[in-house]
C-alpha positions in Angstrom: -49.7 36.0 13.0 -48.2 34.9 9.7 -45.6 36.9 7.9 -46.4 38.4 4.5 -42.8 38.5 3.4 -41.6 36.2 0.6 -40.0 32.9 1.6 -36.2 32.9 1.8 -34.3 30.7 -0.6 -32.2 28.5 1.7 -29.6 27.8 -1.0 -26.5 29.9 -0.6 -25.5 32.0 -3.5 -22.1 30.3 -3.7 -23.9 26.9 -4.2 -25.8 28.3 -7.2 -22.7 29.5 -9.0 -21.2 27.1 -11.6 -18.0 25.4 -10.3 -14.7 26.8 -11.5 -13.3 24.1 -13.8 -9.8 24.9 -12.5 -10.8 24.4 -8.8 -9.1 21.1 -8.4 -8.5 19.0 -5.3 -5.4 18.7 -3.2 -3.8 15.4 -4.3 -0.4 15.8 -2.7 -1.1 13.0 -0.2 -2.2 10.3 -2.6 0.0 7.3 -3.3 0.5 6.8 -7.0 1.2 3.3 -8.3 2.5 2.7 -11.8 1.8 -0.7 -13.3 4.5 -1.3 -16.0 6.7 1.0 -14.0 9.9 -0.6 -15.4 9.0 0.4 -19.0 10.0 3.7 -20.5 6.7 5.5 -20.1 6.1 4.1 -16.7 9.5 5.0 -15.4 9.2 8.5 -16.8 5.8 9.1 -15.1 7.1 7.6 -11.8 10.1 9.9 -11.9 8.1 13.0 -12.6 5.5 12.4 -9.9 8.2 11.5 -7.3 10.2 14.6 -8.3 7.0 16.6 -7.6 6.8 15.2 -4.1 4.3 12.4 -4.7 4.6 9.1 -3.0 5.2 6.6 -5.9 5.4 2.8 -6.1 6.3 1.2 -9.4 5.0 -2.3 -10.2 6.3 -5.1 -12.4 5.6 -8.8 -12.7 9.0 -9.2 -11.0 9.3 -7.4 -7.6 13.1 -7.5 -7.8 13.1 -5.8 -11.2 10.7 -3.2 -9.8 12.9 -2.5 -6.8 16.0 -2.2 -9.0 14.2 0.3 -11.2 13.0 2.2 -8.2 16.5 2.5 -6.8 17.7 3.9 -10.1 14.9 6.6 -10.1 15.5 7.7 -6.5 13.3 10.4 -5.0 11.8 7.9 -2.6 10.3 5.7 -5.3 9.5 2.2 -4.1 9.2 -1.0 -6.2 7.0 -4.0 -5.7 5.2 -6.7 -7.8 2.0 -5.5 -9.6 -0.4 -6.9 -7.0 1.3 -5.2 -4.0 1.6 -2.0 -6.0 -2.2 -2.0 -6.7 -3.1 -2.8 -3.1 -0.9 0.0 -1.6 -1.8 2.7 -4.0 -4.7 5.2 -4.0 -4.4 5.9 -7.8 -3.0 3.3 -10.2 -1.6 4.2 -13.6 -1.7 1.5 -16.2 1.4 1.8 -18.4 1.8 -1.7 -19.6 2.3 -2.8 -23.2 -0.9 -3.1 -25.2 -0.4 -6.8 -25.9 -0.4 -7.5 -22.1 -3.1 -5.0 -21.2 -6.1 -7.3 -20.8 -4.2 -10.1 -19.1 -2.6 -7.8 -16.6 -5.9 -6.2 -15.6 -7.7 -9.4 -15.4 -5.1 -10.8 -13.0 -5.4 -7.7 -10.7 -9.2 -7.3 -10.7 -9.4 -7.9 -6.9 -6.5 -5.7 -6.0 -7.8 -2.8 -8.1 -11.3 -3.0 -6.8 -12.3 0.4 -5.4 -9.2 2.1 -6.8 -9.0 5.0 -9.2 -7.4 3.6 -12.3 -5.8 5.8 -14.9 -5.2 4.0 -18.3 -2.6 5.5 -20.5 -2.1 2.6 -22.9 -2.2 3.3 -26.6 -3.2 0.4 -28.8 -0.9 0.8 -31.8 0.4 -1.3 -34.7 3.6 -0.8 -36.7 4.5 -1.6 -40.2 6.9 -0.2 -42.9 4.6 2.8 -43.2 4.9 3.6 -39.5 2.5 3.6 -36.6 -1.2 3.1 -36.9 -4.1 2.9 -34.5 -5.8 -0.3 -33.5 -9.4 -0.3 -32.3 -10.1 -2.8 -29.5 -13.4 -4.7 -29.5 -14.5 -2.5 -26.5 -13.7 0.7 -28.4 -10.5 1.7 -26.7 -7.9 0.5 -24.2 -9.7 2.6 -21.5 -13.1 1.0 -22.3 -11.5 -2.4 -22.2 -10.1 -1.6 -18.7 -13.5 -0.4 -17.6 -15.1 -3.7 -18.8 -12.4 -5.8 -17.1 -12.5 -3.8 -13.8 -16.2 -3.3 -13.0 -15.4 -2.5 -9.3 -12.8 0.2 -10.2 -13.2 3.8 -11.2 -11.5 4.0 -14.6 -10.2 7.1 -16.3 -7.9 7.7 -19.2 -4.9 10.2 -19.3 -1.2 10.7 -20.0 -1.3 9.2 -23.5 0.7 11.9 -25.4 3.7 12.3 -23.2 7.2 11.7 -24.5 9.0 9.0 -22.4 12.3 10.7 -23.4 11.3 14.0 -22.0 9.7 12.5 -18.9 13.0 10.8 -18.1 15.3 13.7 -18.9 16.6 14.8 -15.6 17.9 18.1 -17.0 14.3 19.3 -17.7 12.6 21.1 -14.9 9.3 21.5 -16.8 7.5 19.7 -19.6 5.4 22.0 -21.7 2.2 20.0 -22.5 -1.4 19.5 -21.7 -2.8 16.1 -20.5 -6.2 15.1 -21.9 -8.2 13.4 -19.1 -11.3 11.4 -19.8 -13.7 9.7 -17.4 -17.3 9.1 -16.2 -17.2 10.9 -12.8 -16.2 14.5 -12.4 -14.5 13.9 -9.1 -12.3 11.2 -10.5 -11.4 13.3 -13.6 -10.6 16.3 -11.4 -8.3 14.1 -9.3 -6.4 13.0 -12.4 -6.3 16.6 -13.7 -4.8 17.7 -10.4 -2.2 14.9 -10.5 -1.2 16.0 -14.0 -0.8 19.6 -12.7 1.7 18.3 -10.0 4.2 17.9 -12.8 5.8 21.2 -13.6 4.7 22.6 -17.0 1.7 20.3 -17.3 -2.0 20.9 -17.1 -4.8 18.4 -17.0 -7.7 19.2 -19.3 -11.1 17.4 -19.3 -11.6 15.8 -22.7 -14.9 13.9 -22.4 -16.2 10.5 -21.3 -14.5 7.2 -21.9 -16.4 6.7 -25.1 -14.2 9.4 -26.6 -10.9 7.7 -25.5 -10.3 5.9 -28.8 -9.4 9.1 -30.8 -7.2 10.3 -27.9 -5.3 7.0 -27.8 -5.1 7.0 -31.6 -3.6 10.5 -31.9 -0.3 9.0 -30.6 0.2 7.5 -34.0 0.0 11.0 -35.5 2.5 12.3 -32.9 4.9 9.5 -33.8 4.8 10.7 -37.4 5.4 14.3 -36.3 8.3 13.3 -34.2 9.9 11.2 -36.9 9.6 14.0 -39.5 10.8 16.8 -37.3 13.1 14.9 -35.0 11.1 16.1 -32.0 9.2 15.0 -28.9 5.9 16.7 -29.6 3.1 17.1 -27.1 -0.2 18.9 -27.2 -1.5 22.3 -26.0 -5.2 23.1 -25.9 -5.8 26.8 -26.7 -8.3 29.3 -25.4 -8.9 27.7 -22.0 
């Protein structure tokens, strides 16, 4: 005998509901590598993540230089050459100077395969009028990274952070948002969650990599703000 009742929808109601955009993964166990970790921005990011309890390795072309910088930072930070840093890390932040960006990534293509790469490089030029944005052939530093690292998962974030504030040991929090861009939601959310590990910060989804150029370029405007107002300006996104 067949039932006359309507068929049951096997999909749970919870699965139908839209995902909470602030429901981010636990990233506390990830190892974060910082290429260019002996530079000002790289050191600052390494310090903040390590201070938040993240396992951090800073990379440099010179392993000795990286180890010296790591010892200065403390909080369990380790130092290694760039290749070892890439191999040992789950997430690799690219914080190298723009003029060495392509060469560095090309040399690490094998070590970065399968890794989540976070590009925070800002292509800028400087003249007597101040900072101005450069536009790479690929469209942005992040898109250049994606082109050079076809076997990596490339995202873009941490562009607008003051190296001075990041390295200021007297500051418990840094009041700013981090714009995060990428192609895969899971990768973007991982980076958002990492940003949120730093006290005072929040990671905010800001689009796909094709939108990275204007995010990178905005640093030129922030430099102008900082010079005029003698500040270390960051960004806050309102109404979210």
